[in-house]
KEGUBA-30849 format. One line per field, with one value per residue (C-alpha): x, y, z; residue number from 1. Coordinates in steps of 0.02 Angstrom, whole numbers, plus 50000, padded with zeros to 5 digits. Example, Ala and Ser with C-alpha at 12.3 -4.5 7.8 and 13.67 -1.06 7.14 Angstrom:
2
c1 = c(50615|50684)
c2 = c(49775|49947)
c3 = c(50390|50357)
resi = c(1|2)
This chain:
487
c1 = c(50201|50266|50468|50544|50630|50808|50934|51067|51233|51309|51483|51439|51266|51095|50965|50786|50741|50593|50537|50633|50588|50724|50684|50748|50749|50665|50746|50645|50685|50888|50867|50750|50791|50918|51042|51179|51333|51424|51619|51730|51845|51996|51956|51983|52113|52090|52173|52130|52171|52167|52117|52063|51890|51874|51894|51744|51697|51751|51929|51937|51889|52048|52166|52107|52137|52300|52351|52284|52390|52529|52504|52377|52485|52378|52461|52481|52422|52281|52099|52009|51854|51883|51760|51765|51672|51706|51710|51725|51816|51767|51946|52001|51943|51998|51911|51967|51920|51915|51949|51911|51999|51913|52036|51930|52023|51988|51812|51794|51856|51750|51578|51636|51492|51347|51415|51359|51162|51171|51312|51277|51277|51199|51301|51431|51495|51582|51474|51501|51399|51226|51178|51156|50979|50921|50923|50780|50714|50855|50864|51025|51133|51317|51312|51423|51403|51485|51458|51529|51510|51604|51689|51682|51695|51704|51646|51580|51544|51403|51400|51226|51178|51313|51459|51624|51743|51761|51883|51919|51898|51943|51802|51715|51801|51969|51926|51860|52023|52117|52004|52001|51825|51704|51575|51409|51498|51594|51412|51326|51465|51461|51268|51232|51383|51492|51621|51568|51678|51552|51460|51581|51568|51776|51809|51765|51885|52022|51897|51835|52004|52061|51875|51919|52073|52028|51856|51940|52088|51951|51866|52032|52051|51888|51929|52086|51982|51840|51981|52088|51914|51874|51966|51948|51769|51735|51668|51615|51575|51464|51282|51229|51327|51222|51286|51240|51266|51118|51011|51092|51204|51361|51338|51465|51520|51482|51630|51766|51715|51704|51891|51959|51878|51711|51560|51381|51332|51158|51214|51074|51056|51013|50862|50738|50568|50502|50685|50763|50916|51039|50962|50946|51136|51102|50912|50995|51125|50994|50888|51033|51069|50894|50923|51018|51040|51148|51322|51312|51485|51474|51607|51546|51619|51474|51347|51198|51212|51091|50962|51042|50984|51065|51231|51356|51341|51179|51196|51341|51227|51108|51237|51299|51122|51130|51304|51271|51115|51234|51360|51253|51188|51369|51463|51380|51462|51626|51688|51635|51723|51897|51895|51894|52005|52139|52109|52123|52265|52367|52324|52394|52555|52589|52530|52656|52806|52780|52765|52928|53029|52938|52967|53153|53244|53117|53167|53342|53323|53191|53336|53441|53307|53299|53492|53486|53337|53425|53566|53464|53363|53549|53598|53422|53423|53605|53544|53398|53481|53597|53428|53389|53554|53536|53337|53380|53532|53414|53248|53365|53418|53258|53193|53326|53270|53083|53130|53225|53083|52955|53053|53045|52868|52831|52926|52834|52662|52698|52787|52632|52482|52619|52601|52429|52383|52531|52590|52771|52873|53003|53060|53030|53092|53074|53112|53156|53014|52855|52865|52879|52879|52824|52836|52696|52679|52521|52432|52321|52169|52236|52234|52095|52235|52306|52177|52149|52338|52299|52145|52248|52354|52241|52172|52341|52341|52445|52373|52397|52409|52394|52436|52556|52584|52501|52578|52524|52679|52712|52539|52431|52448|52552|52510|52663|52601|52683|52602|52666|52625|52605|52628)
c2 = c(51150|51066|51069|51147|51022|51019|50914|50842|50811|50686|50670|50575|50537|50676|50631|50752|50792|50849|50801|50656|50581|50534|50520|50533|50708|50776|50873|51024|50993|50995|51162|51262|51174|51244|51133|51088|50966|50901|50926|50781|50852|50755|50899|51053|51151|51208|51337|51427|51595|51741|51911|52075|52100|52268|52216|52235|52076|52177|52198|52016|51925|52022|51972|51791|51770|51843|51733|51588|51599|51631|51503|51386|51289|51357|51345|51522|51504|51390|51463|51431|51491|51523|51535|51575|51547|51714|51632|51742|51691|51684|51752|51872|52026|51922|51809|51632|51615|51441|51459|51335|51342|51220|51206|51225|51090|50976|51028|51009|50825|50771|50829|50818|50681|50804|50950|50881|50880|51033|51151|51259|51208|51322|51295|51170|51147|51007|50889|50935|51086|51016|50992|51176|51132|51008|51180|51235|51053|51000|51096|51204|51125|51069|50938|50792|50726|50593|50535|50374|50325|50210|50356|50500|50524|50669|50725|50902|51006|51127|51250|51285|51265|51338|51264|51283|51145|50980|50819|50713|50524|50351|50274|50123|50072|50107|50027|49873|49849|49858|49732|49608|49615|49657|49816|49749|49625|49776|49885|49706|49701|49897|49915|49734|49694|49870|49858|49761|49608|49508|49538|49428|49246|49176|49148|49329|49408|49447|49547|49624|49683|49747|49844|49910|49981|50074|50146|50221|50281|50391|50449|50486|50613|50674|50700|50786|50909|50931|50971|51092|51195|51224|51344|51447|51445|51418|51241|51169|50982|50892|50849|50744|50649|50633|50471|50488|50285|50231|50261|50143|50162|50089|49986|50036|50193|50286|50191|50224|50418|50396|50325|50466|50605|50625|50571|50592|50627|50545|50454|50471|50397|50507|50472|50552|50516|50441|50401|50229|50206|50217|50367|50456|50549|50614|50667|50772|50843|50871|50970|51089|51146|51185|51346|51479|51630|51761|51757|51554|51470|51418|51362|51314|51393|51349|51483|51507|51667|51824|51871|51999|52155|52125|52064|52194|52177|52223|52363|52420|52429|52543|52652|52669|52710|52852|52896|52943|53034|53142|53165|53237|53372|53412|53428|53590|53665|53575|53733|53868|53743|53738|53932|53971|53832|53907|54074|54014|53909|54059|54158|54001|53980|54144|54093|53953|54064|54182|54065|53958|54119|54145|53961|53941|54015|53908|53741|53758|53752|53629|53524|53572|53537|53348|53339|53353|53238|53095|53119|53096|52955|52842|52882|52836|52678|52638|52666|52559|52417|52412|52392|52265|52157|52194|52124|51980|51914|51925|51845|51695|51667|51675|51562|51425|51432|51413|51245|51158|51173|51121|50965|50927|50951|50859|50698|50730|50715|50580|50471|50516|50457|50292|50272|50303|50146|50052|50051|50008|50111|50030|50186|50382|50474|50655|50762|50960|51028|50989|50801|50648|50462|50323|50137|50073|49883|49834|49661|49637|49632|49827|49871|50003|50089|50138|50245|50303|50362|50454|50542|50585|50665|50759|50822|50882|51003|50919|50968|50794|50615|50482|50291|50261|50090|49942|49761|49617|49515|49346|49254|49396|49444|49590|49765|49865|50015|50175|50327|50514|50665|50843|50986)
c3 = c(52843|52702|52703|52553|52408|52390|52292|52397|52284|52365|52254|52100|52160|52160|52257|52271|52461|52548|52744|52754|52577|52443|52265|52110|52015|51871|51720|51791|51966|51897|51844|51992|52144|52266|52273|52436|52447|52604|52564|52658|52780|52677|52520|52658|52681|52879|52990|53183|53180|53316|53290|53402|53413|53342|53163|53059|52952|52783|52876|52950|52776|52702|52844|52841|52647|52678|52827|52758|52598|52719|52854|52787|52671|52506|52336|52288|52087|52117|52148|52337|52407|52593|52721|52900|53078|53209|53399|53539|53657|53851|53940|53803|53699|53531|53411|53368|53188|53104|52922|52795|52600|52460|52324|52149|52061|52220|52198|52027|52018|52181|52108|51921|51864|51974|51879|51715|51766|51903|51844|52008|52189|52316|52471|52513|52710|52799|52882|53068|53044|53006|53181|53226|53113|53268|53377|53431|53424|53546|53708|53683|53803|53793|53674|53566|53420|53355|53170|53144|52938|52797|52720|52847|53030|53149|53326|53331|53478|53508|53659|53688|53528|53442|53343|53440|53380|53258|53289|53128|53191|53095|52987|53013|52830|52928|53085|52999|52922|53063|53151|53018|53012|52853|52879|52896|53043|53131|53141|53203|53347|53395|53381|53494|53592|53585|53709|53832|53852|53932|53770|53649|53668|53704|53529|53494|53634|53515|53392|53563|53619|53441|53439|53617|53577|53422|53497|53650|53544|53441|53614|53685|53522|53556|53753|53696|53611|53724|53867|53737|53726|53907|53931|53779|53789|53971|53923|54109|54018|53912|53953|53811|53666|53525|53384|53219|53171|53086|53224|53333|53505|53541|53713|53831|53756|53911|54015|53913|53909|54096|54071|54011|54145|54051|54164|54191|54003|53930|53774|53652|53457|53332|53239|53107|53087|52909|52887|52873|52958|52817|52765|52942|52911|52723|52802|52938|52811|52678|52846|52856|52672|52663|52783|52667|52753|52714|52823|52845|52799|52605|52519|52352|52220|52095|52151|52030|51920|51960|51824|51696|51754|51943|51857|51862|51663|51659|51782|51681|51526|51608|51667|51498|51440|51569|51527|51320|51367|51509|51338|51227|51376|51426|51262|51230|51407|51361|51264|51385|51522|51425|51421|51589|51647|51535|51617|51768|51741|51690|51863|51964|51863|51936|52095|52113|52054|52197|52326|52264|52326|52462|52531|52472|52642|52726|52636|52668|52856|52876|52764|52913|53062|52963|52977|53165|53188|53094|53214|53356|53300|53265|53440|53507|53428|53476|53652|53631|53575|53704|53844|53725|53737|53955|53942|53847|53961|54101|54027|53963|54169|54213|54086|54117|54298|54255|54146|54269|54387|54257|54207|54393|54428|54265|54332|54515|54442|54334|54482|54604|54477|54447|54635|54649|54535|54583|54416|54361|54234|54119|54042|54086|53966|53955|53817|53878|54006|53865|53846|53937|53875|53991|53963|54081|54145|54213|54237|54127|54266|54280|54110|54161|54272|54124|54058|54253|54255|54094|54158|54306|54217|54109|54291|54340|54189|54059|53870|53790|53843|53741|53707|53557|53581|53686|53690|53774|53842|53961|53862|53891|54059|54046|53974|53900|53862|53779|53870|53782|53894|53838|53948)
resi = c(1|2|3|4|5|6|7|8|9|10|11|12|13|14|15|16|17|18|19|20|21|22|23|24|25|26|27|28|29|30|31|32|33|34|35|36|37|38|39|40|41|42|43|44|45|46|47|48|49|50|51|52|53|54|55|56|57|58|59|60|61|62|63|64|65|66|67|68|69|70|71|72|73|74|75|76|77|78|79|80|81|82|83|84|85|86|87|88|89|90|91|92|93|94|95|96|97|98|99|100|101|102|103|104|105|106|107|108|109|110|111|112|113|114|115|116|117|118|119|120|121|122|123|124|125|126|127|128|129|130|131|132|133|134|135|136|137|138|139|140|141|142|143|144|145|146|147|148|149|150|151|152|153|154|155|156|157|158|159|160|161|162|163|164|165|166|167|168|169|170|171|172|173|174|175|176|177|178|179|180|181|182|183|184|185|186|187|188|189|190|191|192|193|194|195|196|197|198|199|200|201|202|203|204|205|206|207|208|209|210|211|212|213|214|215|216|217|218|219|220|221|222|223|224|225|226|227|228|229|230|231|232|233|234|235|236|237|238|239|240|241|242|243|244|245|246|247|248|249|250|251|252|253|254|255|256|257|258|259|260|261|262|263|264|265|266|267|268|269|270|271|272|273|274|275|276|277|278|279|280|281|282|283|284|285|286|287|288|289|290|291|292|293|294|295|296|297|298|299|300|301|302|303|304|305|306|307|308|309|310|311|312|313|314|315|316|317|318|319|320|321|322|323|324|325|326|327|328|329|330|331|332|333|334|335|336|337|338|339|340|341|342|343|344|345|346|347|348|349|350|351|352|353|354|355|356|357|358|359|360|361|362|363|364|365|366|367|368|369|370|371|372|373|374|375|376|377|378|379|380|381|382|383|384|385|386|387|388|389|390|391|392|393|394|395|396|397|398|399|400|401|402|403|404|405|406|407|408|409|410|411|412|413|414|415|416|417|418|419|420|421|422|423|424|425|426|427|428|429|430|431|432|433|434|435|436|437|438|439|440|441|442|443|444|445|446|447|448|449|450|451|452|453|454|455|456|457|458|459|460|461|462|463|464|465|466|467|468|469|470|471|472|473|474|475|476|477|478|479|480|481|482|483|484|485|486|487)
């Protein structure tokens, strides 16, 4: 069966797409074909909210928009298209709602050139959602997708074929600048040599170290997101890692993941039959945008207009015609209705005067009872305030004791992990019971033990373990690494 044709709008460029093939659209296709676009994550305001499961979709949508303007850093005098993805939490009767807001001003600037040719865009989504269209072609497992592009890069987690989370990572352009390589050379190194030290010539080792550090830092971000979602979604690991990198793999990537505790993962480069390597990602995006169903996430402020008879104005004209006919019929009976209404109004006025006399004494009694009620409420409020003060003092004492115990356990866990790998620490500084900074010292040949230390701390239940600064000392024989741990 032939695939439907679509216009793929990329910033200021529009191409027609059908079944893996891109072409320049005709003037007729600009008007008739459905269109879709991928919006960069940098243009979106994103926020995660939690709501009870009993809310209907209409109630949830209203609450989401209110909370986004209160908490999502939206500008009150600017227009936004707001949509969301509702996730069920495995261990709770609540929903985790991932909200996306696209500023109309930013969208108009980004798509300005394309909108002169195609004034409507039927669907706009962030890129990490396109991989859902690969199911059921792929077996629905716990899958990680990593897209490494020149201007956009991210990881997306799918649990049994359903999107649950994403994480932004550094783009190839950013990594190229930090490593001092041009983009073609960086891509060549990643696809042919990867992050395997033995694949590099002796004069390339400095480049290898820079590349390995950049890749490891981004993988660390991804692993942090995976660990964060384990409890929320009962995520029991990652089965497959699909790499969206122009059909290529990055050699040695599995060893980096293993260093952070993510093991037994199959690494598979994403391909698209009939597509050149540089168009694979665009084809995957187009395949996803072709699927346009009711209820799917859509951030487009440029939806095409319905036929006139289906619009509100057309419905209004039809209603107005029917109303005029009804006016002609009803005008005959209006005079009779007015006469009857005047008689009825006089009768009601008499009844109202009678009721006022009968209820005067009851009103006095009600006022007295209300005064007594207010006095009792004031006494009750005073007692509740005193009780709250006692509870507050008791809870503060318990909290101080728990914080002291947590700091001691924090220091004990860190010391045990350092001892396990025989690593030294020049500095161990605690910030309350939630954070600790450790300046770890290791020999160059044992630098991988720093990653094992971080993995061990993850295994002990710490939420975030990151390296913030790595230095080589003593003629490149000693690693000084600043590790920050968050409970």
